[in-house]
C-alpha positions in Angstrom: 96.5 139.2 136.6 94.8 140.6 133.5 97.9 139.9 131.4 97.9 136.3 132.7 94.3 135.8 131.8 94.9 137.2 128.3 97.8 134.9 127.8 95.8 132.0 129.0 93.0 132.7 126.5 95.5 133.3 123.7 97.2 130.0 124.4 93.8 128.1 124.5 92.7 129.9 121.3 95.8 129.1 119.4 95.4 125.5 120.5 92.5 125.3 118.1 95.0 125.1 115.3 96.3 121.8 116.7 92.9 120.1 116.9 91.9 117.1 114.9 92.5 116.5 111.2 90.8 114.2 108.8 93.1 111.2 108.1 91.0 109.0 105.9 87.7 109.2 103.9 85.3 106.8 102.2 82.7 107.5 99.5 80.0 105.0 98.9 76.9 105.3 96.8 75.2 108.4 98.1 76.8 108.2 101.5 80.2 108.9 103.0 82.5 108.3 106.0 85.7 109.7 107.6 88.1 109.1 110.4 89.7 111.9 112.3 93.2 111.9 113.8 91.7 111.2 117.3 90.4 107.9 116.1 86.7 108.9 115.9 84.5 107.8 113.1 82.0 110.1 111.3 79.4 109.3 108.6 76.9 111.3 106.5 74.5 111.0 103.6 72.0 108.4 102.6 71.1 105.8 105.3 68.3 103.7 103.9 70.1 100.5 104.8 71.9 101.5 107.9 75.2 102.2 106.1 76.0 105.1 108.3 76.1 102.9 111.4 74.1 105.4 113.5 71.6 102.9 114.9 68.8 104.1 112.6 68.0 104.7 108.9 67.9 108.5 109.1 69.8 110.6 106.6 72.6 112.8 108.0 73.4 116.1 106.2 76.6 116.8 108.2 79.4 114.6 109.4 78.0 112.8 112.5 80.0 110.8 115.0 79.4 107.0 115.1 79.2 106.0 118.8 81.9 107.2 121.1 84.8 105.0 120.3 88.1 106.6 119.3 90.0 103.6 118.0 89.0 103.5 114.3 91.9 103.2 111.9 90.7 102.2 108.4 87.4 102.8 106.6 86.0 101.5 103.2 82.6 102.3 101.8 81.0 99.9 99.3 77.9 100.7 97.3 75.6 100.4 100.3 77.7 98.8 103.1 80.7 99.9 105.1 83.8 98.0 106.4 86.3 99.3 109.0 89.3 98.1 111.0 90.1 99.3 114.5 93.6 99.9 115.8 93.5 96.5 117.6 93.2 94.7 114.3 89.6 93.8 114.6 87.3 94.0 111.5 83.8 95.6 111.7 80.9 96.0 109.3 77.4 97.5 108.8 74.8 98.4 106.2 73.1 96.5 103.4 73.6 92.8 103.3 71.5 91.2 100.6 74.4 89.1 99.2 76.4 88.5 102.4 78.7 91.5 101.8 78.9 92.1 105.5 80.5 88.6 106.1 78.4 87.8 109.1 76.9 84.5 107.8 73.4 85.9 107.2 71.6 88.5 105.0 70.3 90.8 107.8 71.0 94.5 107.5 72.8 96.1 110.4 72.7 99.8 111.3 75.4 99.7 114.0 79.0 98.4 113.7 79.2 94.6 114.1 82.5 92.7 114.5 83.3 90.1 111.9 84.6 87.0 113.7 87.2 87.4 116.5 90.5 87.7 114.6 92.8 90.6 115.5 95.2 90.6 112.6 93.4 92.5 109.8 95.5 95.2 108.1 93.5 96.4 105.1 89.9 96.1 103.8 88.1 96.9 100.6 84.3 97.1 100.2 83.0 96.6 96.6 79.6 96.8 95.1 78.3 93.6 96.8 81.5 91.8 97.7 84.3 92.5 100.0 88.0 91.6 100.5 90.5 92.0 103.3 94.2 91.3 103.9 95.7 90.0 107.2 99.1 90.8 108.7 100.4 87.5 107.4 99.7 88.6 103.8 96.8 86.2 103.2 93.8 87.4 101.2 90.2 86.8 102.3 86.9 87.4 100.4 83.2 87.2 100.9 79.8 88.3 99.5 78.2 88.4 96.0 80.0 86.0 93.7 77.9 85.6 90.6 80.8 86.2 88.3 83.6 84.7 90.5 84.6 88.1 91.9 85.3 86.7 95.3 88.1 84.6 93.7 87.4 81.2 95.4 86.9 79.3 92.1 83.1 79.4 92.5 80.1 81.5 91.5 78.2 80.9 94.8 77.8 83.8 97.2 80.2 83.5 100.2 78.6 84.0 103.6 81.7 84.7 105.7 85.4 85.5 105.0 87.2 82.7 103.3 90.8 82.3 102.4 91.6 83.0 98.8 94.3 80.5 97.8 97.3 80.0 100.0 99.6 82.9 98.9 101.0 85.1 101.7 102.2 88.1 99.7 99.1 90.1 99.0 99.5 93.9 99.3 96.6 95.9 97.8 93.1 95.0 96.6 90.3 97.0 95.0 86.9 96.1 93.6 84.7 97.2 90.8 81.0 96.3 90.3 81.8 92.6 89.8 85.5 92.3 89.3 88.5 92.5 91.5 92.2 93.5 91.1 95.1 93.1 93.5 98.8 93.6 93.8 101.3 91.4 95.5 104.3 92.6 97.3 106.5 91.8 94.3 104.4 94.3 92.2 102.6 91.7 90.1 99.0 92.4 89.1 96.3 89.9 89.5 92.6 90.1 88.3 89.4 88.0 88.5 85.6 88.2 88.2 83.4 89.7 85.5 85.0 90.4 82.1 82.2 91.3 79.7 83.8 94.7 79.0 87.5 93.6 79.2 87.8 95.1 82.7 90.2 92.3 83.6 92.5 93.3 80.7 92.9 89.7 79.5 92.1 89.6 75.8 89.6 86.9 74.8 89.0 85.8 78.4 85.6 85.1 79.8 84.8 85.5 83.5 87.6 84.3 85.7 87.0 82.7 89.1 90.5 82.6 90.5 93.2 85.3 90.8 95.0 85.4 87.4 98.2 87.3 86.7 97.8 90.2 84.1 101.0 90.6 82.1 104.5 90.4 83.4 105.2 94.0 84.4 105.3 95.4 88.0 102.9 97.9 89.4 102.7 100.2 92.4 99.0 101.1 92.4 95.7 99.7 91.1 92.1 100.8 91.1 88.8 99.4 89.8 85.9 101.5 88.4 82.4 100.2 87.7 83.4 98.1 84.7 87.0 99.3 84.0 90.4 99.3 85.7 93.4 101.5 86.0 97.0 101.1 87.3 100.3 102.8 87.7 103.5 100.8 86.9 106.6 101.1 88.9 108.1 103.4 86.2 105.3 106.0 86.9 103.4 105.4 83.7 99.6 105.3 83.8 97.5 102.5 82.2 93.8 101.8 81.8 91.5 99.2 80.3 87.9 98.1 80.0 84.6 100.0 79.4 85.1 103.6 78.3 81.6 105.0 77.5 82.2 108.2 79.4 85.9 108.6 78.5 86.9 107.3 82.0 90.1 105.6 80.6 91.5 109.0 79.6 92.9 107.8 76.3 91.2 110.6 74.2 88.1 108.6 73.0 85.2 106.5 74.3 86.4 103.2 72.7 86.7 100.2 75.0 90.3 99.0 75.6 90.6 95.2 75.8 94.0 95.3 77.4 96.1 97.7 79.5 96.6 100.8 77.3 99.1 103.6 78.3 97.5 106.9 79.1 99.6 109.7 77.7 103.4 109.7 78.1 103.9 111.1 81.6 105.9 109.0 84.0 105.4 110.8 87.2 102.1 109.4 88.4 101.8 108.3 92.0 98.1 107.6 92.8 95.2 106.3 90.7 91.6 106.2 92.0 89.0 104.9 89.6 85.5 105.9 90.6 82.3 104.5 89.2 82.7 106.2 85.8 85.1 109.0 86.7 88.9 108.5 87.0 91.4 110.5 89.1 95.2 110.5 89.2 97.8 112.4 91.3 101.3 113.1 90.1 104.6 113.5 92.0 104.0 117.3 92.4 100.6 116.7 94.2 98.6 117.8 91.2 95.2 116.2 90.6 94.0 115.2 87.1 90.6 113.7 86.2 88.7 112.2 83.3 85.4 110.6 82.5 81.8 111.3 83.5 81.3 114.8 85.0 77.6 114.3 85.7 76.7 116.3 88.9 80.2 117.8 88.8 82.1 114.7 89.8 85.4 115.8 88.3 85.3 119.2 90.1 86.5 121.3 87.2 83.3 123.5 87.2 82.2 122.6 83.7 79.9 119.6 84.2 81.1 118.3 80.9 82.5 114.8 80.4 86.2 114.5 79.5 88.0 111.8 77.5 91.5 112.8 78.5 92.9 113.6 82.0 92.6 117.4 82.7 94.2 119.4 85.5 91.9 120.0 88.4 93.9 121.4 91.3 97.1 121.1 93.3 98.3 120.5 96.9 96.5 117.2 96.9 97.5 114.6 99.4 94.8 112.0 98.5 91.6 111.7 96.4 88.7 109.5 97.4 86.5 108.0 94.7 82.8 107.0 95.0 81.8 103.4 94.5 78.8 103.6 92.2 75.7 101.4 91.8 73.6 100.7 88.7 70.1 102.2 88.5 67.5 102.4 85.7 69.1 105.6 84.5 72.7 104.4 84.6 75.4 104.5 87.2 74.9 106.7 90.2 76.8 107.6 93.3 79.0 110.3 91.7 80.8 112.4 94.4 84.4 112.9 95.1 86.6 113.9 98.1 90.1 115.1 98.4 92.4 116.1 101.3 95.0 118.8 100.8 98.6 118.6 102.1 98.2 122.0 103.7 94.8 121.8 105.3 93.5 118.4 106.5 91.2 120.1 109.0 88.7 120.5 106.1 87.4 118.1 103.4 87.2 119.2 99.8 84.2 117.7 98.0 82.5 117.9 94.7 79.7 116.1 92.7 76.3 114.7 93.5 74.7 115.9 96.8 71.1 115.0 96.4 71.2 112.9 99.6 73.7 115.2 101.4 76.6 112.8 100.6 78.9 115.8 100.3 78.3 116.6 104.0 77.8 120.4 103.7 74.4 120.4 105.2 72.7 121.0 101.9 71.4 118.9 98.9 72.7 121.0 96.0 75.1 119.3 93.7 78.6 120.8 93.6 80.5 121.5 90.4 83.9 122.5 91.9 85.6 121.3 95.0 84.1 122.9 98.1 86.8 123.0 100.7 84.6 123.9 103.7 83.1 120.4 104.4 83.6 118.9 107.8 85.5 122.1 108.9 87.1 121.3 112.2 87.6 125.0 112.8 84.0 126.0 112.4 82.7 122.9 114.2 80.3 122.2 111.3 79.7 118.7 112.7 77.0 116.9 114.5 77.7 114.9 117.7 74.6 113.0 118.7 76.0 112.2 122.1 75.4 115.7 123.3 72.6 116.5 120.8 74.3 119.8 119.7 74.3 121.0 116.1 76.5 124.1 115.7 77.6 125.6 112.5 79.2 129.0 111.5 79.1 129.7 107.8 80.6 130.9 105.6 84.0 130.4 107.2 86.2 132.2 106.0 83.6 135.0 106.1 83.6 138.5 104.6 80.9 140.9 106.0 78.8 138.4 107.9 78.4 134.8 109.1 75.2 132.8 109.9 75.1 130.9 113.1 73.0 127.7 113.5 72.5 125.7 116.7 69.9 123.3 118.2 67.9 125.6 120.5 64.9 127.8 120.3 66.1 130.3 122.9 68.7 133.0 122.0 72.4 132.6 122.7 75.3 134.9 123.0 77.9 135.0 120.2 81.2 136.4 121.5 84.2 137.1 119.2 87.8 137.6 120.5 90.9 138.7 118.6 94.2 136.7 118.9 95.2 138.8 121.9 92.2 137.6 123.8 90.3 140.9 123.7 86.6 140.8 123.1 85.7 142.6 119.9 82.0 141.7 119.5 79.1 140.3 121.5 75.6 139.8 120.1 72.5 137.9 121.2 71.2 135.8 118.3 68.6 133.1 117.5 69.6 130.1 115.4 69.8 131.0 111.8 70.5 134.7 112.3 73.6 136.4 111.0 76.3 138.4 112.7 77.9 141.3 110.7 81.7 142.0 110.8 81.8 145.2 108.7 83.7 147.1 111.5 86.3 144.4 112.1 89.7 144.1 110.4 90.6 141.1 108.3 92.3 138.3 110.2 91.8 135.4 112.6 89.3 135.5 115.5 88.0 133.0 118.1 84.4 132.7 119.0 82.2 131.4 121.7 78.5 130.6 121.5 77.1 130.6 125.0 73.7 129.0 125.3 71.3 128.7 128.3 72.2 126.1 130.9 75.9 127.0 130.4 76.5 125.2 127.1 79.5 126.7 125.3 80.7 126.0 121.8 84.1 127.4 120.6 85.9 127.7 117.3 88.0 129.7 114.9 86.7 132.3 112.4 88.6 133.8 109.6 87.5 137.2 108.2 88.7 138.0 104.7 
C-alpha cells in the first residue's frame, strides 16, 4: 500500500511538468497580456483605462486571470486598449476608447471584454496606437479607430466608429500598425502601406500621407512590422530591411540617419521574424537567435548595458518568439518600453526585460529590468493571481539555492511541505506569508511542494534547488 501511495504521488508530481504553457503574449504601453495553452487569458500592469479587462482600474503586479473563460486564442495590445479573438471566431475588445479604437460605435471606455458585432469569422487582429485592423477568414481586411492621417485606409481622415471593409481585396495575410501608419502583406507576398508619412515610415520617397493601401516596391516579403514612426520587413530571400525615423538607431543600419526608402540591414539572409517596438527593433534568425537594436532605455533590448545600439547585436538564443511593446508619445518622448520572449525549450515561463515602473513585466515588482528575467509568469512556481479564488501564492526565487520566500494571501500561518521525486517528505515548516524556508541540508535537484493553509486550502508546485 505504501509503495502504491508513493507511486501515485510521484505520478501526480511529475504531471506538473505537463501543465500549461504560454502560447501568445501581448505588450501594450505599460501593460501586458498572455494566453495559456488551456485557453485562459491573463493580464498585468497599468490599468488606468480598463485595458486589463479585470472589471476595474486597479494595477496588477502579477499575471491575473481575466474571467473564467478558456476559449481565448489570439491577443493584441495597443497603446491603451486590447483586442482578442476567441476560438469560435468572435472578436472582443476593452480598454481606452477616445478615438473609437474599440470599434463599438462609441467612445466609452470598457474594463471587461465586450464583443465587437456578431461575426464569427475573424482570424487575426492588430491593435495599434489608436486604430485597429483585423482580417476575416475570407481574406478581407477591416479597420476602425483614429484616422487623422488616413491610417485606417478607407480613403478618409475621419475617425471610424466600427469595423469597415478596406477595399474589396480578399488576399490579405498580415497587418501591423505604428503610431499613425499601417503596413500589411498579401498572400502573394506583396507589401502595402498607408497612413502618416512625415518620417518616411511608409518607405515611399516624396509621398505625403496616404489614405489607401498602396504597394511598396515590387519585391515579395514574408514578415512586416511597424514601430512608432518606422517600419521593418523581411523579404522572401531572408534579407532584413528597414526605413523611416531612426533617432535611436532602431533601423539597425549603423547610424541614426532617417532612411526614406527600404534599406537593407547588413548582408545576412537567414532572418525569419521581425518585431519593431516603439523605438527598439528585434529580429530572430533561422537558428533561433535574437538580435536587437535601437533604444535601450529601461533595458528594453535586454543586453544588460542600458546603452542604445545602432546595429543589431546578439541578445540570446533558443528564442521561439519575441513580443514588442507598442509605445505612446509623452512629454518626455516615447514610452512603453518593455519586451517579452518565449523560449523553444521552456514556454512555462516568460522572459521579460525593460520598463517595469507600472509592473508591466509581471514579476510582482516595479524595478526596471536590464536583462531578460526568465522567471515571469512561472507556471511551476504558481507566481500568478487568480481572482476567482482570491489566492495569491508565490515561491521565489525558483530555481532556488539556499532558501526561498513564500508569499500567500492570509494572516495565519501555513504549512510548507516539500517532497522529493520519490514522494518522500523531506521538509515541513510552519510559516507566515513573506517568511523564508532554508534548504541548506537538501541536495540539488527537483522537488514538489504543498502549501497547506487553514480551511484546507492547498497550493502545489515544483521547486528546483541548484
